[in-house]
SEFI-611618 format. One record per residue: residue number from 1; residue in three letters; x, y, z of N, C-alpha, C in turn. Coordinates in pm, whole numbers, plus 50000, padded with zeros to 5 digits. Layout:
# residues N
+------+------+-------+-------+-------+-------+-------+-------+-------+-------+-------+
| resi | resn |  n_xx |  n_yy |  n_zz | ca_xx | ca_yy | ca_zz |  c_xx |  c_yy |  c_zz |
+------+------+-------+-------+-------+-------+-------+-------+-------+-------+-------+
|  NUM |  ALA |     X |     Y |     Z |     X |     Y |     Z |     X |     Y |     Z |
...
+------+------+-------+-------+-------+-------+-------+-------+-------+-------+-------+
This chain:
# residues 175
+------+------+-------+-------+-------+-------+-------+-------+-------+-------+-------+
| resi | resn |  n_xx |  n_yy |  n_zz | ca_xx | ca_yy | ca_zz |  c_xx |  c_yy |  c_zz |
+------+------+-------+-------+-------+-------+-------+-------+-------+-------+-------+
|    1 |  PHE | 53855 | 35988 | 26581 | 53816 | 36086 | 26678 | 53767 | 36007 | 26803 |
|    2 |  VAL | 53781 | 36069 | 26923 | 53743 | 36013 | 27045 | 53595 | 36032 | 27064 |
|    3 |  THR | 53526 | 35944 | 27121 | 53385 | 35970 | 27157 | 53370 | 35951 | 27306 |
|    4 |  PHE | 53321 | 36063 | 27363 | 53285 | 36058 | 27505 | 53137 | 36014 | 27512 |
|    5 |  GLY | 53093 | 35960 | 27619 | 52953 | 35922 | 27621 | 52897 | 35925 | 27764 |
|    6 |  CYS | 52768 | 35951 | 27768 | 52697 | 35948 | 27901 | 52561 | 35878 | 27875 |
|    7 |  PHE | 52544 | 35768 | 27938 | 52418 | 35689 | 27934 | 52340 | 35704 | 28059 |
|    8 |  ASN | 52381 | 35790 | 28152 | 52314 | 35816 | 28279 | 52170 | 35873 | 28250 |
|    9 |  ASN | 52091 | 35866 | 28361 | 51956 | 35925 | 28355 | 51985 | 36075 | 28330 |
|   10 |  PHE | 51924 | 36139 | 28234 | 51944 | 36273 | 28199 | 51905 | 36374 | 28298 |
|   11 |  ALA | 51814 | 36336 | 28390 | 51778 | 36423 | 28502 | 51896 | 36456 | 28587 |
|   12 |  LYS | 52004 | 36374 | 28576 | 52127 | 36406 | 28650 | 52225 | 36507 | 28587 |
|   13 |  ALA | 52194 | 36537 | 28459 | 52286 | 36619 | 28383 | 52244 | 36771 | 28397 |
|   14 |  THR | 52304 | 36834 | 28500 | 52271 | 36976 | 28522 | 52339 | 37066 | 28413 |
|   15 |  ASP | 52301 | 37192 | 28417 | 52362 | 37289 | 28319 | 52516 | 37298 | 28352 |
|   16 |  ALA | 52551 | 37290 | 28481 | 52692 | 37297 | 28516 | 52769 | 37183 | 28456 |
|   17 |  MET | 52703 | 37063 | 28463 | 52772 | 36941 | 28409 | 52777 | 36956 | 28255 |
|   18 |  LEU | 52674 | 37000 | 28197 | 52683 | 37017 | 28045 | 52789 | 37118 | 28005 |
|   19 |  GLY | 52808 | 37220 | 28094 | 52916 | 37315 | 28060 | 53054 | 37249 | 28071 |
|   20 |  LEU | 53080 | 37163 | 28167 | 53202 | 37089 | 28177 | 53217 | 36999 | 28051 |
|   21 |  TRP | 53112 | 36932 | 28005 | 53121 | 36845 | 27888 | 53157 | 36939 | 27762 |
|   22 |  ALA | 53096 | 37056 | 27756 | 53134 | 37146 | 27648 | 53279 | 37185 | 27649 |
|   23 |  ASP | 53327 | 37211 | 27772 | 53464 | 37245 | 27790 | 53558 | 37132 | 27744 |
|   24 |  ILE | 53517 | 37016 | 27779 | 53596 | 36887 | 27731 | 53601 | 36889 | 27573 |
|   25 |  LEU | 53487 | 36909 | 27517 | 53480 | 36896 | 27372 | 53559 | 37016 | 27301 |
|   26 |  GLU | 53551 | 37129 | 27375 | 53624 | 37243 | 27321 | 53778 | 37215 | 27316 |
|   27 |  ARG | 53819 | 37140 | 27425 | 53962 | 37116 | 27448 | 54004 | 36995 | 27367 |
|   28 |  THR | 53912 | 36917 | 27306 | 53942 | 36793 | 27242 | 53895 | 36800 | 27099 |
|   29 |  PRO | 53955 | 36871 | 27011 | 53917 | 36888 | 26871 | 53872 | 36762 | 26805 |
|   30 |  GLY | 53759 | 36773 | 26737 | 53706 | 36652 | 26669 | 53630 | 36549 | 26744 |
|   31 |  ALA | 53652 | 36555 | 26887 | 53580 | 36459 | 26971 | 53436 | 36475 | 26960 |
|   32 |  ARG | 53360 | 36372 | 26990 | 53212 | 36363 | 26985 | 53167 | 36328 | 27122 |
|   33 |  LEU | 53038 | 36359 | 27148 | 52971 | 36325 | 27270 | 52840 | 36250 | 27238 |
|   34 |  ALA | 52832 | 36123 | 27290 | 52712 | 36037 | 27267 | 52631 | 36042 | 27403 |
|   35 |  ILE | 52505 | 36087 | 27393 | 52417 | 36090 | 27508 | 52303 | 35989 | 27472 |
|   36 |  LYS | 52290 | 35889 | 27563 | 52196 | 35786 | 27536 | 52096 | 35772 | 27656 |
|   37 |  ASN | 51966 | 35805 | 27633 | 51868 | 35790 | 27727 | 51729 | 35831 | 27666 |
|   38 |  GLN | 51630 | 35800 | 27739 | 51495 | 35831 | 27689 | 51462 | 35988 | 27678 |
|   39 |  ALA | 51512 | 36062 | 27768 | 51488 | 36198 | 27769 | 51526 | 36274 | 27634 |
|   40 |  VAL | 51647 | 36239 | 27586 | 51689 | 36313 | 27467 | 51615 | 36273 | 27339 |
|   41 |  MET | 51521 | 36180 | 27355 | 51435 | 36149 | 27235 | 51316 | 36247 | 27236 |
|   42 |  CYS | 51295 | 36322 | 27343 | 51193 | 36420 | 27345 | 51244 | 36545 | 27259 |
|   43 |  PRO | 51166 | 36575 | 27159 | 51214 | 36693 | 27079 | 51255 | 36818 | 27146 |
|   44 |  SER | 51184 | 36858 | 27245 | 51219 | 36977 | 27318 | 51358 | 36961 | 27389 |
|   45 |  VAL | 51374 | 36847 | 27449 | 51495 | 36819 | 27523 | 51613 | 36816 | 27426 |
|   46 |  ALA | 51597 | 36744 | 27309 | 51704 | 36734 | 27216 | 51741 | 36871 | 27162 |
|   47 |  HIS | 51632 | 36955 | 27135 | 51658 | 37092 | 27085 | 51739 | 37168 | 27186 |
|   48 |  ARG | 51699 | 37153 | 27310 | 51766 | 37233 | 27427 | 51919 | 37190 | 27434 |
|   49 |  VAL | 51941 | 37063 | 27422 | 52073 | 37006 | 27440 | 52157 | 37059 | 27321 |
|   50 |  ARG | 52102 | 37047 | 27197 | 52187 | 37094 | 27077 | 52213 | 37245 | 27086 |
|   51 |  GLU | 52113 | 37322 | 27123 | 52125 | 37464 | 27146 | 52233 | 37500 | 27250 |
|   52 |  PHE | 52226 | 37432 | 27359 | 52326 | 37452 | 27468 | 52464 | 37431 | 27408 |
|   53 |  PHE | 52487 | 37322 | 27345 | 52632 | 37294 | 27297 | 52666 | 37384 | 27192 |
|   54 |  GLN | 52569 | 37416 | 27100 | 52597 | 37507 | 26988 | 52632 | 37652 | 27044 |
|   55 |  SER | 52562 | 37699 | 27153 | 52596 | 37822 | 27207 | 52744 | 37830 | 27264 |
|   56 |  ARG | 52804 | 37704 | 27286 | 52938 | 37694 | 27335 | 53039 | 37662 | 27223 |
|   57 |  GLY | 52986 | 37670 | 27096 | 53076 | 37651 | 26986 | 53083 | 37501 | 26935 |
|   58 |  ILE | 53007 | 37416 | 26999 | 53004 | 37279 | 26955 | 52892 | 37247 | 26854 |
|   59 |  PRO | 52929 | 37223 | 26733 | 52829 | 37200 | 26627 | 52746 | 37069 | 26642 |
|   60 |  PRO | 52623 | 37067 | 26597 | 52541 | 36944 | 26616 | 52602 | 36818 | 26563 |
|   61 |  PRO | 52681 | 36810 | 26463 | 52741 | 36686 | 26418 | 52833 | 36621 | 26522 |
|   62 |  ARG | 52880 | 36706 | 26626 | 52967 | 36635 | 26729 | 52888 | 36588 | 26841 |
|   63 |  LEU | 52757 | 36590 | 26837 | 52661 | 36531 | 26934 | 52583 | 36413 | 26873 |
|   64 |  GLU | 52572 | 36310 | 26946 | 52491 | 36194 | 26901 | 52386 | 36174 | 27011 |
|   65 |  LEU | 52265 | 36198 | 26978 | 52161 | 36164 | 27081 | 52103 | 36035 | 27048 |
|   66 |  MET | 52116 | 35932 | 27138 | 52078 | 35797 | 27111 | 51955 | 35751 | 27186 |
|   67 |  PRO | 51870 | 35673 | 27120 | 51743 | 35636 | 27188 | 51786 | 35512 | 27279 |
|   68 |  PRO | 51698 | 35484 | 27374 | 51720 | 35365 | 27447 | 51706 | 35242 | 27366 |
|   69 |  THR | 51756 | 35130 | 27405 | 51749 | 35007 | 27330 | 51659 | 34914 | 27403 |
|   70 |  PRO | 51576 | 34823 | 27329 | 51489 | 34746 | 27398 | 51552 | 34627 | 27473 |
|   71 |  ALA | 51658 | 34577 | 27431 | 51730 | 34469 | 27495 | 51858 | 34509 | 27564 |
|   72 |  TRP | 51890 | 34453 | 27675 | 52007 | 34493 | 27754 | 52133 | 34462 | 27679 |
|   73 |  ALA | 52144 | 34351 | 27604 | 52263 | 34320 | 27523 | 52281 | 34430 | 27420 |
|   74 |  ASP | 52173 | 34474 | 27352 | 52189 | 34582 | 27263 | 52239 | 34716 | 27321 |
|   75 |  HIS | 52187 | 34737 | 27452 | 52235 | 34856 | 27531 | 52385 | 34845 | 27546 |
|   76 |  LEU | 52434 | 34733 | 27602 | 52571 | 34716 | 27623 | 52656 | 34732 | 27501 |
|   77 |  ARG | 52605 | 34689 | 27385 | 52681 | 34696 | 27258 | 52696 | 34847 | 27222 |
|   78 |  CYS | 52608 | 34937 | 27269 | 52623 | 35079 | 27242 | 52756 | 35129 | 27293 |
|   79 |  TYR | 52807 | 35069 | 27403 | 52935 | 35114 | 27461 | 53051 | 35096 | 27369 |
|   80 |  ASN | 53031 | 35008 | 27261 | 53138 | 34983 | 27163 | 53159 | 35117 | 27082 |
|   81 |  ARG | 53071 | 35212 | 27095 | 53070 | 35350 | 27020 | 53140 | 35454 | 27111 |
|   82 |  VAL | 53171 | 35416 | 27226 | 53223 | 35510 | 27328 | 53366 | 35475 | 27371 |
|   83 |  ASP | 53451 | 35576 | 27384 | 53585 | 35557 | 27426 | 53605 | 35590 | 27580 |
|   84 |  ILE | 53527 | 35693 | 27622 | 53542 | 35740 | 27760 | 53404 | 35787 | 27803 |
|   85 |  ALA | 53350 | 35730 | 27925 | 53225 | 35771 | 27973 | 53250 | 35890 | 28065 |
|   86 |  LEU | 53150 | 35979 | 28070 | 53150 | 36101 | 28150 | 53043 | 36082 | 28252 |
|   87 |  ASP | 53081 | 36079 | 28380 | 52984 | 36060 | 28478 | 52912 | 36193 | 28512 |
|   88 |  THR | 52796 | 36188 | 28577 | 52720 | 36303 | 28618 | 52757 | 36340 | 28755 |
|   89 |  PHE | 52728 | 36472 | 28782 | 52750 | 36534 | 28916 | 52643 | 36630 | 28951 |
|   90 |  PRO | 52599 | 36639 | 29064 | 52637 | 36583 | 29189 | 52597 | 36441 | 29210 |
|   91 |  TYR | 52507 | 36392 | 29129 | 52458 | 36253 | 29154 | 52531 | 36159 | 29047 |
|   92 |  ASN | 52633 | 36083 | 29099 | 52704 | 35994 | 29013 | 52626 | 35876 | 28968 |
|   93 |  GLY | 52663 | 35823 | 28851 | 52600 | 35692 | 28814 | 52650 | 35574 | 28894 |
|   94 |  THR | 52569 | 35471 | 28900 | 52610 | 35346 | 28960 | 52611 | 35232 | 28854 |
|   95 |  THR | 52492 | 35204 | 28808 | 52468 | 35095 | 28713 | 52548 | 35141 | 28585 |
|   96 |  THR | 52528 | 35260 | 28538 | 52595 | 35301 | 28414 | 52752 | 35290 | 28423 |
|   97 |  THR | 52798 | 35330 | 28537 | 52948 | 35324 | 28564 | 52984 | 35175 | 28558 |
|   98 |  CYS | 52920 | 35086 | 28622 | 52955 | 34945 | 28614 | 52945 | 34885 | 28482 |
|   99 |  GLU | 52839 | 34926 | 28405 | 52822 | 34879 | 28273 | 52933 | 34929 | 28182 |
|  100 |  ALA | 52970 | 35059 | 28194 | 53081 | 35111 | 28110 | 53210 | 35029 | 28139 |
|  101 |  LEU | 53242 | 35019 | 28267 | 53366 | 34949 | 28292 | 53368 | 34796 | 28247 |
|  102 |  TRP | 53257 | 34734 | 28260 | 53240 | 34593 | 28208 | 53264 | 34593 | 28065 |
|  103 |  MET | 53224 | 34697 | 27996 | 53237 | 34697 | 27852 | 53375 | 34764 | 27815 |
|  104 |  GLY | 53464 | 34789 | 27903 | 53595 | 34840 | 27876 | 53605 | 34983 | 27852 |
|  105 |  VAL | 53506 | 35059 | 27908 | 53513 | 35201 | 27888 | 53531 | 35275 | 28019 |
|  106 |  PRO | 53644 | 35337 | 28042 | 53676 | 35401 | 28170 | 53578 | 35523 | 28179 |
|  107 |  THR | 53549 | 35554 | 28299 | 53454 | 35660 | 28336 | 53526 | 35779 | 28412 |
|  108 |  VAL | 53515 | 35895 | 28363 | 53570 | 36010 | 28444 | 53453 | 36058 | 28542 |
|  109 |  THR | 53489 | 36063 | 28661 | 53394 | 36103 | 28768 | 53447 | 36221 | 28849 |
|  110 |  LEU | 53354 | 36299 | 28896 | 53383 | 36414 | 28985 | 53333 | 36372 | 29129 |
|  111 |  ALA | 53428 | 36356 | 29220 | 53393 | 36319 | 29354 | 53358 | 36433 | 29439 |
|  112 |  GLY | 53243 | 36424 | 29509 | 53197 | 36526 | 29595 | 53218 | 36486 | 29742 |
|  113 |  ASP | 53131 | 36540 | 29835 | 53153 | 36528 | 29969 | 53037 | 36449 | 30036 |
|  114 |  CYS | 52944 | 36383 | 29961 | 52838 | 36305 | 30014 | 52817 | 36181 | 29932 |
|  115 |  HIS | 52745 | 36083 | 29982 | 52724 | 35954 | 29917 | 52690 | 35963 | 29768 |
|  116 |  ARG | 52597 | 36043 | 29736 | 52554 | 36044 | 29596 | 52659 | 36089 | 29497 |
|  117 |  SER | 52763 | 36160 | 29542 | 52866 | 36218 | 29465 | 53005 | 36149 | 29488 |
|  118 |  ARG | 52993 | 36030 | 29561 | 53115 | 35955 | 29583 | 53103 | 35817 | 29531 |
|  119 |  VAL | 53000 | 35777 | 29474 | 52972 | 35647 | 29416 | 53085 | 35619 | 29309 |
|  120 |  GLY | 53104 | 35711 | 29215 | 53197 | 35694 | 29110 | 53341 | 35672 | 29170 |
|  121 |  LEU | 53373 | 35752 | 29269 | 53505 | 35736 | 29332 | 53516 | 35586 | 29387 |
|  122 |  SER | 53415 | 35538 | 29454 | 53417 | 35408 | 29512 | 53440 | 35299 | 29402 |
|  123 |  LEU | 53353 | 35317 | 29289 | 53357 | 35212 | 29185 | 53492 | 35222 | 29109 |
|  124 |  LEU | 53536 | 35337 | 29077 | 53665 | 35345 | 29006 | 53777 | 35305 | 29092 |
|  125 |  THR | 53780 | 35339 | 29212 | 53893 | 35294 | 29297 | 53889 | 35143 | 29311 |
|  126 |  GLY | 53769 | 35084 | 29330 | 53759 | 34938 | 29333 | 53803 | 34870 | 29211 |
|  127 |  ALA | 53795 | 34932 | 29097 | 53830 | 34880 | 28970 | 53975 | 34909 | 28940 |
|  128 |  GLY | 54043 | 34980 | 29032 | 54188 | 35011 | 29004 | 54208 | 35118 | 28906 |
|  129 |  LEU | 54117 | 35213 | 28902 | 54123 | 35324 | 28811 | 54115 | 35461 | 28888 |
|  130 |  PRO | 54193 | 35487 | 28990 | 54172 | 35614 | 29058 | 54219 | 35726 | 28985 |
|  131 |  GLU | 54293 | 35714 | 28870 | 54335 | 35822 | 28790 | 54219 | 35886 | 28709 |
|  132 |  PHE | 54103 | 35821 | 28715 | 53987 | 35873 | 28648 | 53885 | 35947 | 28737 |
|  133 |  VAL | 53935 | 35969 | 28860 | 53858 | 36042 | 28958 | 53917 | 36178 | 28978 |
|  134 |  ALA | 53821 | 36279 | 28959 | 53862 | 36420 | 28975 | 53794 | 36467 | 29100 |
|  135 |  HIS | 53858 | 36570 | 29167 | 53811 | 36628 | 29291 | 53763 | 36767 | 29282 |
|  136 |  THR | 53782 | 36821 | 29158 | 53733 | 36957 | 29125 | 53680 | 36967 | 28974 |
|  137 |  PRO | 53597 | 37060 | 28948 | 53540 | 37061 | 28814 | 53657 | 37075 | 28713 |
|  138 |  ALA | 53755 | 37161 | 28735 | 53862 | 37181 | 28644 | 53947 | 37048 | 28629 |
|  139 |  ALA | 53961 | 36974 | 28733 | 54030 | 36847 | 28725 | 53954 | 36742 | 28641 |
|  140 |  TYR | 53824 | 36752 | 28654 | 53726 | 36662 | 28581 | 53762 | 36685 | 28423 |
|  141 |  VAL | 53759 | 36814 | 28391 | 53788 | 36852 | 28248 | 53928 | 36798 | 28213 |
|  142 |  GLU | 54026 | 36831 | 28294 | 54167 | 36794 | 28264 | 54180 | 36645 | 28259 |
|  143 |  THR | 54111 | 36570 | 28337 | 54120 | 36417 | 28339 | 54062 | 36363 | 28210 |
|  144 |  ALA | 53951 | 36411 | 28168 | 53886 | 36363 | 28043 | 53974 | 36404 | 27930 |
|  145 |  VAL | 54024 | 36526 | 27918 | 54107 | 36570 | 27802 | 54237 | 36478 | 27792 |
|  146 |  ALA | 54296 | 36461 | 27919 | 54418 | 36377 | 27917 | 54397 | 36236 | 27875 |
|  147 |  ALA | 54283 | 36182 | 27916 | 54242 | 36043 | 27877 | 54236 | 36035 | 27722 |
|  148 |  ALA | 54160 | 36133 | 27675 | 54134 | 36130 | 27521 | 54267 | 36138 | 27449 |
|  149 |  GLY | 54370 | 36201 | 27504 | 54496 | 36209 | 27441 | 54590 | 36088 | 27448 |
|  150 |  ASP | 54539 | 35989 | 27520 | 54619 | 35866 | 27539 | 54551 | 35754 | 27480 |
|  151 |  ARG | 54535 | 35735 | 27349 | 54470 | 35637 | 27284 | 54518 | 35491 | 27313 |
|  152 |  GLY | 54652 | 35482 | 27333 | 54708 | 35353 | 27365 | 54659 | 35305 | 27501 |
|  153 |  HIS | 54653 | 35390 | 27599 | 54604 | 35358 | 27734 | 54448 | 35323 | 27725 |
|  154 |  LEU | 54378 | 35387 | 27640 | 54237 | 35354 | 27624 | 54216 | 35218 | 27558 |
|  155 |  ALA | 54300 | 35181 | 27458 | 54302 | 35055 | 27392 | 54334 | 34943 | 27493 |
|  156 |  THR | 54433 | 34968 | 27581 | 54475 | 34871 | 27680 | 54364 | 34847 | 27776 |
|  157 |  LEU | 54298 | 34960 | 27820 | 54184 | 34937 | 27910 | 54067 | 34858 | 27845 |
|  158 |  ARG | 54037 | 34897 | 27726 | 53935 | 34827 | 27661 | 53958 | 34675 | 27653 |
|  159 |  ALA | 54087 | 34634 | 27631 | 54120 | 34494 | 27621 | 54126 | 34422 | 27749 |
|  160 |  GLU | 54156 | 34504 | 27858 | 54179 | 34433 | 27986 | 54074 | 34454 | 28093 |
|  161 |  MET | 53978 | 34551 | 28071 | 53896 | 34594 | 28178 | 53797 | 34489 | 28227 |
|  162 |  ARG | 53743 | 34403 | 28133 | 53650 | 34300 | 28180 | 53723 | 34207 | 28280 |
|  163 |  GLN | 53842 | 34163 | 28247 | 53918 | 34077 | 28335 | 53944 | 34151 | 28465 |
|  164 |  ARG | 53978 | 34268 | 28462 | 54001 | 34355 | 28583 | 53871 | 34361 | 28661 |
|  165 |  MET | 53763 | 34387 | 28604 | 53631 | 34395 | 28674 | 53598 | 34258 | 28729 |
|  166 |  ALA | 53614 | 34152 | 28662 | 53581 | 34012 | 28706 | 53670 | 33990 | 28835 |
|  167 |  ALA | 53780 | 34030 | 28846 | 53866 | 34005 | 28967 | 53839 | 34107 | 29075 |
|  168 |  ALA | 53776 | 34212 | 29051 | 53749 | 34319 | 29158 | 53654 | 34266 | 29265 |
|  169 |  ALA | 53675 | 34326 | 29385 | 53582 | 34289 | 29487 | 53440 | 34330 | 29465 |
|  170 |  LEU | 53419 | 34425 | 29382 | 53285 | 34469 | 29339 | 53209 | 34353 | 29282 |
|  171 |  MET | 53275 | 34260 | 29208 | 53196 | 34145 | 29136 | 53202 | 34021 | 29224 |
|  172 |  ASP | 53249 | 34024 | 29341 | 53266 | 33901 | 29426 | 53138 | 33894 | 29498 |
|  173 |  SER | 53031 | 33835 | 29443 | 52900 | 33821 | 29506 | 52905 | 33737 | 29640 |
|  174 |  ARG | 52980 | 33631 | 29632 | 52990 | 33549 | 29750 | 53046 | 33623 | 29881 |
|  175 |  ARG | 53146 | 33708 | 29859 | 53201 | 33782 | 29950 | 53111 | 33892 | 30005 |
+------+------+-------+-------+-------+-------+-------+-------+-------+-------+-------+
């Protein structure tokens, strides 16, 4: 099965965003969603998240709510459990997108019309992955579903992404 993941600050995950994630899971039978952050360790938040997805027909076993990890290296290793990262909207991730890409995990982002919702566009374009940038909510879902259906491309990205990132202008600290 394919595992989607979001390690972003959960305050960025609006109900509209959760709805898109549910749509993605509905359209990708057997896929799972891993959400990793401190907020989902709060019992009331975890309950709300599980209820939200269950109300959309996504049973609890398809969700993995992961606690934060004490060491950064352990945090990065958690990306080994994720095939495709799902960015938040309207406030895109920055560090989480860079971490995901560094670990070989492409991120699907929804580009908006202001800085906070165009960071994903900038990072993915800089990493040579413009095909993971969506410009409408429907395209966000389509992009994620299509990516999940191309396991060969995901495997290639996993194998090549670190070299691609290392060569990208984003990683050129001298420049």
